[in-house]
C-alpha positions as CSV (number, residue, x, y, z in Angstrom):
1,M,7.8,-18.6,22.5
2,I,5.4,-19.8,19.8
3,D,4.1,-23.1,21.1
4,P,2.9,-22.5,24.7
5,K,-0.4,-20.9,23.5
6,K,-0.8,-23.1,20.5
7,G,0.4,-20.4,18.2
8,R,-2.4,-17.9,19.1
9,D,-0.1,-14.9,19.3
10,Y,2.0,-16.0,16.3
11,P,-0.3,-16.7,13.4
12,P,1.3,-17.8,10.1
13,N,1.2,-14.4,8.5
14,I,3.2,-12.9,11.4
15,L,5.8,-15.7,11.1
16,L,6.0,-15.2,7.4
17,S,6.5,-11.5,7.9
18,Y,9.4,-12.1,10.3
19,K,10.9,-14.4,7.7
20,H,10.6,-11.8,4.9
21,F,12.1,-9.0,6.9
22,H,14.9,-11.2,8.3
23,E,15.8,-12.1,4.7
24,D,16.0,-8.3,4.0
25,Q,18.3,-7.9,7.0
26,V,20.6,-10.7,5.9
27,A,20.7,-9.3,2.3
28,R,21.6,-5.9,3.7
29,E,24.4,-7.4,5.8
30,L,25.8,-9.2,2.7
31,G,26.0,-5.9,0.9
32,A,22.8,-5.7,-1.0
33,P,21.4,-2.2,-1.5
34,V,18.4,-2.6,0.8
35,C,17.3,0.1,3.1
36,P,16.9,-0.5,6.9
37,S,13.8,-2.6,7.4
38,G,10.8,-1.2,9.1
39,W,7.2,-2.4,9.0
40,L,3.8,-1.6,10.4
41,E,2.8,-4.5,12.7
42,E,-0.5,-3.4,14.2
43,V,-3.2,-0.7,14.1
44,R,-5.3,-0.2,17.2
45,I,-8.3,2.1,16.9
46,L,-9.6,3.4,20.3
47,E,-12.1,6.0,19.1
48,S,-13.4,6.9,15.7
49,P,-16.7,8.4,14.4
50,I,-16.2,6.4,11.1
51,V,-15.4,2.8,12.1
52,K,-16.5,0.5,14.9
53,T,-14.3,0.7,18.0
54,P,-12.3,-0.7,19.6
55,M,-10.6,-2.3,16.7
56,K,-7.2,-4.1,16.6
57,I,-5.7,-5.1,13.2
58,S,-2.6,-7.2,12.8
59,L,-0.7,-6.6,9.6
60,G,1.5,-9.0,7.8
61,K,3.9,-8.4,4.9
62,A,0.8,-8.8,2.8
63,T,-2.7,-8.1,4.1
64,I,-6.2,-8.1,2.7
65,F,-9.0,-6.0,4.2
66,L,-12.3,-7.7,3.4
67,G,-15.7,-6.1,3.8
68,T,-18.5,-4.4,2.0
69,N,-18.4,-0.7,1.1
70,G,-18.7,1.7,4.0
71,T,-17.2,-0.6,6.7
72,G,-14.0,1.5,7.2
73,K,-11.3,-0.2,5.1
74,T,-10.2,3.1,3.4
75,T,-10.4,4.9,6.8
76,V,-7.9,2.5,8.3
77,C,-5.6,3.0,5.4
78,R,-5.7,6.7,6.0
79,Y,-4.9,6.1,9.7
80,M,-1.9,4.1,8.6
81,A,-0.7,6.8,6.2
82,S,-1.0,9.5,8.9
83,G,1.9,8.0,10.8
84,S,4.3,9.7,8.5
85,S,2.1,11.9,6.4
86,P,-0.4,14.1,8.3
87,E,-1.9,15.5,5.1
88,A,-3.1,12.0,4.3
89,V,-5.7,12.2,7.0
90,A,-6.3,15.9,7.7
91,N,-8.5,16.7,4.6
92,Y,-10.1,13.2,4.6
93,L,-11.3,13.5,8.2
94,R,-12.6,17.1,7.9
95,P,-16.2,16.1,7.3
96,A,-16.1,14.1,10.5
97,S,-14.6,16.9,12.6
98,K,-17.4,16.6,15.1
99,G,-15.8,13.5,16.5
100,S,-12.3,12.7,17.6
101,H,-9.9,10.0,16.4
102,E,-7.6,8.1,18.7
103,Y,-5.5,5.3,17.3
104,T,-2.1,3.6,17.8
105,L,0.4,2.3,15.2
106,I,2.8,-0.4,16.3
107,Y,6.0,-0.1,14.2
108,R,9.2,-2.1,14.1
109,A,12.5,-0.8,12.8
110,P,13.4,-3.5,13.7
111,T,12.8,-2.8,17.5
112,R,9.2,-2.3,18.5
113,H,7.9,1.2,18.8
114,R,4.4,2.7,19.6
115,L,3.0,5.8,18.0
116,D,-0.2,7.2,19.6
117,I,-2.1,9.6,17.4
118,T,-5.0,11.9,18.4
119,V,-7.0,13.9,15.8
120,S,-9.4,16.5,17.2
121,E,-10.7,19.7,15.7
122,Q,-8.2,19.3,12.9
123,K,-5.3,19.1,15.3
124,M,-3.0,16.1,15.3
125,C,-1.1,15.1,18.4
126,Y,1.7,12.5,18.5
127,R,3.1,10.4,21.3
128,F,6.0,8.2,20.5
129,D,7.1,5.6,23.1
130,D,5.5,7.7,25.9
131,T,7.1,11.0,24.7
132,D,5.0,13.8,23.3
133,L,6.4,15.0,19.9
134,P,5.3,17.8,17.5
135,F,5.5,15.4,14.6
136,S,5.9,11.7,13.9
137,P,9.5,10.4,13.8
138,I,8.4,7.4,11.7
139,S,10.0,7.3,8.2
140,M,7.5,5.4,6.2
141,A,6.3,5.9,2.6
142,M,3.0,4.9,1.2
143,V,2.1,4.3,-2.4
144,I,-1.7,4.4,-2.8
145,L,-3.8,3.2,-5.8
146,P,-7.1,4.9,-4.8
147,Q,-10.6,3.6,-5.3
148,A,-12.1,4.1,-8.8
149,A,-8.6,4.9,-10.2
150,L,-9.5,3.1,-13.4
151,K,-12.7,5.2,-13.9
152,E,-10.8,8.4,-13.4
153,M,-7.8,7.5,-15.6
154,R,-7.1,9.4,-18.8
155,P,-4.1,8.6,-21.0
156,F,-1.9,11.5,-19.9
157,A,1.1,11.5,-17.5
158,S,-0.5,14.4,-15.5
159,D,-3.6,12.2,-14.8
160,L,-1.5,9.3,-13.6
161,A,0.5,11.8,-11.4
162,R,-2.8,12.9,-9.9
163,I,-3.9,9.3,-9.2
164,F,-0.7,8.5,-7.3
165,A,-0.4,12.0,-5.7
166,I,3.0,12.8,-7.1
167,S,4.3,15.5,-9.3
168,T,3.9,15.3,-13.1
169,G,7.6,15.4,-13.6
170,S,8.2,12.5,-11.2
171,M,5.5,10.5,-12.9
172,R,7.0,11.1,-16.3
173,Q,10.4,10.0,-15.1
174,A,8.9,6.9,-13.4
175,L,7.1,5.9,-16.6
176,T,10.3,6.0,-18.7
177,T,12.9,4.8,-16.2
178,L,11.2,2.2,-13.9
179,S,10.3,-1.3,-15.0
180,I,6.6,-1.0,-15.9
181,R,5.8,-3.9,-18.2
182,L,2.9,-6.1,-19.3
183,P,4.3,-9.1,-21.1
184,G,3.0,-9.2,-24.7
185,K,1.3,-5.8,-24.3
186,V,3.6,-3.2,-22.9
187,E,7.3,-3.6,-23.3
188,A,8.1,0.1,-23.8
189,I,6.5,3.5,-22.9
190,R,6.9,6.9,-24.4
191,I,5.3,10.3,-23.5
192,L,4.5,12.7,-26.4
193,D,4.8,16.5,-26.3
194,D,1.1,16.8,-25.5
195,D,1.7,14.7,-22.3
196,S,-0.2,11.7,-23.7
197,I,1.2,8.2,-23.2
198,E,1.9,5.6,-25.8
199,V,2.9,2.0,-25.3
200,S,4.5,-0.7,-27.5
201,A,4.4,-4.5,-27.4
202,D,7.5,-4.8,-29.6
203,T,9.4,-1.5,-28.9
204,V,8.8,-0.5,-32.5
205,K,5.1,0.1,-33.1
206,F,3.5,2.4,-30.5
207,I,-0.2,2.8,-29.8
208,P,-2.1,5.2,-27.5
209,L,-2.5,3.8,-23.9
210,E,-6.3,4.2,-24.2
211,R,-6.4,1.4,-26.8
212,L,-5.7,-1.2,-24.1
213,S,-8.7,-3.1,-22.8
214,G,-10.2,-2.3,-19.4
215,G,-8.4,-5.3,-17.8
216,E,-5.1,-4.4,-19.4
217,L,-5.5,-0.8,-18.2
218,K,-6.1,-2.1,-14.7
219,M,-3.0,-4.2,-14.8
220,F,-1.1,-1.2,-16.2
221,L,-2.1,0.8,-13.1
222,L,-1.1,-2.1,-10.8
223,E,2.3,-2.3,-12.5
224,C,2.8,1.5,-12.0
225,A,1.9,1.1,-8.4
226,I,4.2,-1.9,-7.8
227,A,7.1,-0.2,-9.6
228,L,6.7,3.0,-7.5
229,A,6.5,1.0,-4.3
230,Q,9.6,-1.1,-5.3
231,F,11.6,2.0,-6.0
232,S,10.5,3.7,-2.8
233,S,11.4,0.6,-0.7
234,D,15.1,1.0,-1.7
235,Y,15.1,4.2,0.4
236,H,12.2,4.0,2.8
237,S,10.0,1.5,4.6
238,T,7.1,1.4,2.2
239,I,3.5,0.2,2.2
240,L,1.6,-0.3,-1.0
241,V,-2.1,0.2,-0.6
242,L,-4.3,-1.1,-3.4
243,D,-7.5,0.6,-2.3
244,D,-9.0,-0.3,-5.7
245,G,-8.4,-4.0,-4.9
246,L,-7.9,-6.4,-7.8
247,H,-11.4,-5.8,-9.2
248,G,-11.8,-6.4,-12.9
249,L,-9.2,-9.2,-13.1
250,D,-10.0,-12.8,-13.6
251,Q,-9.2,-15.4,-10.9
252,E,-6.0,-16.5,-12.5
253,R,-4.6,-13.0,-12.8
254,R,-5.7,-12.1,-9.2
255,Q,-3.9,-15.1,-7.9
256,K,-0.7,-14.3,-9.8
257,Y,-0.7,-10.8,-8.2
258,L,-1.4,-12.2,-4.7
259,L,1.6,-14.6,-5.0
260,R,3.9,-11.9,-6.5
261,L,3.2,-9.3,-3.9
262,N,3.9,-11.7,-1.1
263,A,7.2,-12.8,-2.7
264,V,10.5,-11.9,-0.9
265,D,11.7,-9.7,-3.8
266,C,8.8,-7.3,-3.2
267,R,10.5,-5.4,-0.3
268,F,7.4,-3.5,0.7
269,Q,4.3,-4.3,2.7
270,T,1.0,-4.5,0.8
271,V,-2.6,-3.9,1.9
272,I,-5.4,-4.7,-0.5
273,T,-9.0,-3.8,0.1
274,D,-11.6,-6.1,-1.3
275,V,-15.4,-6.4,-1.2
276,G,-15.2,-10.2,-1.9
277,A,-15.2,-13.0,0.6
278,M,-12.3,-15.0,2.0
279,K,-13.5,-18.1,0.2
280,D,-12.9,-16.3,-3.1
281,I,-9.2,-16.1,-2.6
282,S,-6.5,-18.7,-2.0
283,W,-4.5,-18.0,1.1
284,G,-0.9,-17.9,-0.1
285,G,0.4,-16.5,3.2
286,W,-1.7,-13.3,3.3
287,Q,-3.2,-11.9,6.5
288,Y,-7.0,-11.5,6.2
289,V,-8.9,-8.8,8.2
290,N,-12.7,-9.0,8.1
291,F,-14.5,-5.6,8.5
């Protein structure tokens, strides 16, 4: 299947994605608590007033959207999210209501399915495998670290909840129960009565979260996002979208995150948006999409 066209239809990122999701399937059959695998394989944009069309994007387990600001990277992420969360796209597209949006999501669970979505005059229409439906049947969660999250961040649980678009109560529980760590900097987290966050490197002496450096705060946000995605992936097919990229980190730290997010124990897909160039990043099995 792979060789006749010299691998054109099966690039390395797709083969690596098959490998990762097959390992999930085997783990599940051996009794591991892994939810049924599902993943987004492709996005096809037929009409859009925001991005150039037609556009066809193949997604791997780990994908980087490369392009300057204003080229449509965030819009495509919104299109992806709308497959299971209409509110992810409704408000975002309102300023562009003069035009219509037509796009298709190719989804495997593990059989291949097609979801056609049309957005026009704030109305969303779904067609799933040639059947019109009132809503999308895809069960897929998205954890999004939005653009400029670091600039908007304040050291309170309620502000983190706003960044990740979850309730304050859920964010407080996530901070204290999920594995959110920065070796040598954050080994324990506590939330005070005024909703402020304190962290400790030794589980004894706590300091306000805002005392961390800018790079450390960025990594703290990344660790929160990864922990939320990992938890979600136990129960839903999940995509982690780092719409703020890995900006503010040095090359070594960026590379460590790229390798980590493409590892098999990260059971979710990841999409990173980046304004850099492909030459700035070692491959490591990631799929690159140039906008």
